[in-house]
N, C-alpha and C positions, 0 to 999 in steps of 0.2 A: 806722572799718573794722574794728578789732579787736573793738569792742563788738558790732557787727552780726554778725560771725562767731561770737563767743561765744554770743550769744543764739540764733543759728540752730542751732549744734551742741547747745546745751542743750535747745532746743525739740525737735530730732530725738531726742535721748537720752531725754527724758522721755516723748515720744510713743511711743517704742519700749517703754519700761517699761510704759506703760499698755496698749499693744496686746499685749505678751507676757503680761502679767498677765491680761488679759482672755481672750486665746486659750488660756491654760492651763486656765482654768475651762471654756471652751467645749469644749476637747478632752476634759477629764474628764467633763463632763456629757453630751457626745455619745456617748462610749464607754459610759457607764452607761445612758443612755436607749436606745441602740441595742439593748441587751440586755433592757430592760424593756418596750420598745414594738416595734411591727411596722413594716415598710416602708410599709404602708397608712396607719398613723398619721402617719408623716412625710409621706406624700403629701397627707393632709388639711391638715396645717400648711403645706406648701409652697403649696397652692392658696390658703389664706387669706392667706398672706404676700404672694402676688402682688398682691392687691387692697389689702391694708393698707399695704404699702410705697408703692404708687402714691398712696394717699390721703395718706401722710406727705410725699411729694414735693410734692403740691398744697398741703399745709399750710405747708410751708416757703417755697414760691413764689420760690425763688432769693434771698430776702432775706438769708439767713445769709452766703452768699458775697459779696453786695453790701456788707454791713456790714464784712466782713473786708477786702475789696479796696480800699474807698474810703480815700483818704488822711485825710480829716477827716470825723467824724460829730458831730452835735449831739444834745442831749437829745431834741429833737423827733423826730429820726430813730429813736433807740432806743425811746422810749416808744410812738411811733406804730406801729412794726413789732410791738412786743410785743402791743398790743391788737388789731391786725389779725390776727395769728396766733392769738390766743386765740379770737376770733370765728370765724375759718375752721375751727379745730380743733373747736369745738362743733358747727358745721354739719355737718362731715364725720362726726363721731361719730354724729349723729342719722341721717344718710343711710345710713351703714354698718350701723347697728343695724336700720333699717327694711328695707334691701335684702338682708339676710343670708338670709332664707328663700328668696327668688327664686334666688339663686346656688346654694343647696343643691339646689333642684329642677333647675336647669340641669345640674349635675354629677351628679345622681342620688345624692347622698351626704347622708343625714339629719344626720350629725354635723357637717357643715360649718357650718350656720347658727348653732348655739349657740357653736361655737368662734369664729366671726367676731364674734359679739356680745360675747364676752369681750375680744377684741382691740380692739374699738372704743374701749375706755377709753383706749388709748394716745393717741388724737388729742386728747383733752382735756388729758392730762398733758404731752405733749411740748412744746407751745408755752410752758409755764411757765418752762422753763430755756433755751430756744433763744437768746434775745438775751443772756442771761448768758454762755452759751458763746461767742458772738461777741465779747463784751467781753473775756473771758479770752484768746481767740485773738489779738485785736488787740494785747494786751499781751504776747504770746508766753508766757503763763502756763501752759505745757503741763504743768508739775509738778502743778498743781491739777487740770487736766483728767484727767491720768493717774490721780490718786487717785479721782476720781469714777468713771471707767470701770472701774477694778479693783473698787471697792466694789460698784458696781451689778451687775457681772457675777458676782461671787462670791455675792452674796445671791440674785440671780435664779437662778443655776445650781443652788445648793444647794436652793433652794425647789423647783425642777423635779424634781430627783432624789428628794427626800423625797416629793413628791406622787405621782410615778410608782411609787415603792416601795409607797405606800399604796393603789395601784390606781386612781388618778384617770384614768389613761390619757392620751389625746391632750390633755386640758385642762391637764395639767401643763406642757406647753411653752407653751401660750397664756398661762397665768398667769405663767410665767417672764418673758415679754416685759413684761407689765404691771408686775410687781414691779421689774424693771430700770429701767423708765421712772420709776416713783415715786421710787426711790432716787436716780437721776441728777438728776431735777428738784429734789429737796430739797437734795441736796449742792451743786448749782450755785448755788442761791440762797444757801446758807450760805457758800460760798467766794468769791463775787463780791460786791463792795461796792455795785455799782450796784443801784438799785431803780427800778422803773417809776413814772412819775408819771401822773396822769390827764390825759394829753395825747394827742390824736389829730388830727394835722394831715395832711390829704390831700396838701397841697403837699409835705410831707416824704416821704410814701410815693411820690409821683410822681417826686421827685428821685432816689430809688433805683431806680425802675422801669425807667429807660432801660437800666440794666445788668442788673437782676435778671430782666427778662422774657426776655432771650436765654438766660441761665443756666437759667431755668425751662423754657423750651421745649426746650432742649438736654437737660436732665435728664429731661423727660417722654418725648421720643423715645428717648433712650438707655435709659431704664428699660424701655420696652415691648420694645425689641430684646433686652435682657438677659433678659426674662421671657416673651417670646412662645413660646419652646420649652416652658417649664413649663406655660403656659396651654394649649397645644395637646395636650401629652402627657396632662395631666390630663383634658382634654375628650374626646379620641379614643382614648387607650390605657388610661386608668384610673389609679387612685390608687397601685396597687402599682408599675407602671413609673415613675410620677412620683417615688415615694419613692426608688427606686434612682437615678434620674437626678439628683434634687435633691441627694443626698448627694455624688455625683461632682462636680456643679457647684459645690457649696460648697467642695470641696477645690480646684477650679480657681480660685475667687475668693480663696482664702486668701492667696496672695502679693500680691494687689492690695489686699484689704481690711485685711490685717494687717501688710504691709511697705510697699507703695507709698504707701498713704494715711498711714502714719506720717510719711513725708517730704512727701507732697503737701500735707497740711494745714498744715505749717510753711511750705512753699515758696510757697503762695498769698499768705500774709502777707509773707514775706520778700521775694519777688519784687516784690510791690506797693510795698514801700518803695524798691526800686531800679529801678522800672519804666522809668525813662528811661535806663537803662544796659544795653542789650541784650548787650554783650560780657561784662559781668559775670554776667548771667543765664545766658548760654551756658556760661561756665566752671563755674558752680555746677551747672547741669543735668547736664553731662557727669560731674562728680565724683559727684553723687547717683545718677545712673543706674548708675555702676559699683558703688557701694555696695549698691544694691538687687540688681543682678544677682549680686553676690558671694553673696548669701543665697538668692535665689529660683531661680536657674538650677540649682544642685545639688539644692535642695529638690524642685523639680517633676520634674526628670529622674530623680532618685532614686525618687520615687513611681511614675513611669511604669515604671521598670526592675523595681521590686519590687512591682507592683500586687497580685499574687495573695496574697503574704504580708502586705502592708499591710492589705488589706481583711479578711482572716481575723483578723489580730491586733487591729485597731482596732474593726471593726464586727461580726465574727462570721461564721459560715458561711452564714447566711441571706441575706447581702448579696453572694454570689459573682458574681451576674449583672451587677454594676456594674463589674467589672474592665476589660473592653474599653473601656467608655465613659470610665472614669477615665484610662486610658492616653492617649486622644486629648485629653481636656480638660486634663490636666496639662501637656501641651506647649503648648496655647493659653495657659494661665495664665502660663507662663514668659515668653512674648513680651509679653503684655499687662501684666505687672508693670512693664515699663520704658516701653512706649508710652503707658501711662495718664498718665505725667508730662506729656504734652503739654497736658493740661487745665489744669495750673498755669500754663503759659506763656501760653495763650490768655487766661485770666482776669487774670493779672498785667499783661499788656499792654493790658488793656481791650478785648479782641477776642472777647468771648463770642459776638458775631454771626458772626464768621468760623468759630468752632468749630461753631456750629449749621449753617452752610451747607456746610461741608466734610464733616461727619459724617452729615448726613441721607441723602444718596444711598447711602452704604455701609450705613447702618442698614436701608434698604429692601432692599438686596441681601442683607443677612444674613437678613432675614425670608423672602425667596424661597428662600434656601439651606435654612433650617429647614423650610419647607413642603415642599420637594422631598424632603428626607430623611425626612419623617414616615412615608412608606410602608414604610420599612425599620426602623421601630421606634426605640427610643432610641439605638441605635448609629448609625442613619442621621441622626438629628437632630444628634448630636454631630459627625458628619463634615461635615454641611452648615454648622453653626455654625463649625467650625474652618476650613474652606476659605475662607469669606467673611471671617472675622476676619483671617486671614493676608494676604489680598489687600488689604484696606483699610489695614492698619497702616502700610506705607511711605508711602502717599499722605497720610494724616493727619499723619504725622511731617514730611513735606515742607512742608506749609503752616505748621505750628507752628514748624518750624525757620526758615522764611523770616522770621519776626518777630524772630529773634535772630541771623540770619546763620549758621545751622547746616544743612548738607546732610544728606540721608538717609544717604548713604555715611559721612559723618563720625559720625553718631549711632550707626550699627550697628557701624562699625569700632572704635569706642570700647569695644565689649563683646566683641569676637571672642576675645580671649585668655581671658576668663572662661568664655565658652561652650565653648571647646575643653577646658578643664580639667574643667568640669562634665560634658561629654559623655564624656570618658575615664573619669571616675568612674562614670557610669551604665553604661558597657560593662563595667567591672570588677564592678559589682554584678550585672549580668545574667549574667556568667560564673560568679560565685559561686553564683548560683541554680541553674545547671545542674550544678555540681559537688557541691553539698550533697545528701546522700541524701534521698529522699522522706519518710523517717520523722522527720526533724528538724522539729519543730513550728513554727508561724507565729511565735510570740514569740521563739524561739531564732533563727530565720532572720532576723527583723528586727533583732535585737540584733547579729548578725554583719554584716548589711548596713550598719547605721548606723556601727558602729565601723570597719569596713574602708573604707567609702565616705568617711568623714570623714578617715581617714588618707591615702588616695590623693589626695583633693582638696586637703588642706592641703599635702601634699608637692609637688604640681604647682604650686600657687600660690607656695609659697616657692621652689621650684627655679627657676621661670621669672621670679620677681620681678614678678608681675603687678601693674600699676599700682593697681587697686582694692584689692588686698590690702596693698600697700605704704602707701597712704594711710590705710587703716584702722589699721594698726600704728602709724603716726606719731601719729594722734589718740589712740590708747590710751596710748602712751608720754607724750604731752603731758598727758593728763588724769589719769594714774595718781598722780603726786605730789599733785595736788589731792585725789583721793579718799583717799589715805593721810593727808593733813593734816586731813581732816574725820572720820576714823575714830574 
């Protein structure tokens, strides 16, 4: 019990280190690139990424989660999946390279085709390290994974800034992705002792397919729901509005991709180890959701309250039109940061099929909401996305909770104290925004907002002895002597 808890806490901690380190360079590179490139450049990249990430999902085929979730895997499983993914990646790279000019003509953007051809290199590179990453994840070796992610992000980010400074333009971001994948693949092979053998057994592939195909189809449908807004905006409204929307959307995804997935990647493996003990999974899920909310609720409500100053400070004055979209999507990101944990429950309990059946109708509803909102521009798209996302969240939580004996009321009541503290902090920030004179610049305003908001939030958490805060302090006190001992 203690060993499992220690490994889970260590996994979460190192996952957090990796994501924080990675996000630091993402933030720095985005700030620099937003001043060196235009919203239209980001729109071109956003369009290319829609199709490249879809191809990456196909390349993975759900096998990464299948390898992590399965209790026992053999050399036949690992080597067979390695060679299947290598072959799939090569085919996708060829198709992507050949089809790039057609997509360029469809979007009426000549620069799109060469950008997509540069990005096509990722499909050959990614499979080289995928199984190695699964092996490390199975062993909860998140310290090594963190080292890989930080190294790849820093090298890729600095490469992009240097190239943009030299006038390479939109290709600087495309080459950033390729460099990151090269560094990550090389580092994963270096840090993981496993090496593929020349084994390709279709029986081993089929053995994993019963689980992976549900994950695959769920990932495919979820991917297009998450990207149909970008696809339609680029097609009907143009690259400039897409550039604005994609930056706001990226901020919405921040708490999910940089906080929730820190925990989620660990939980899929940890929950799989105890998958026959739903009560234990429920207890851990409630604690983890409180820890996530403790970070993401004030983060996203604070962004919504200070959107004008935030955009001016981080992106610059040319991005001011994204402010109302950012306010809407920030609130959506807050809720999705905790509801996204249901995916770990479905997979750990071996019910990827239920995850697919539950989510598919709401994904179709979300597409309808986005289509309806398109006539009002990017603000309408954001409102359509937000409305349908909030409608579906409690129902998705209900089915996932049913697998571990957790009600929807129990899940959200678990977070209400943290929400009220974060909401009070956001109101304080909004009040400060009204009180500060207009001549105070964006950087100074954000500095005041961050310091004051953090003070208000911490005072409320401490004053009301909020459970998530209390648990975090207990872990810090528990780990601090260990950290001192290794200093």
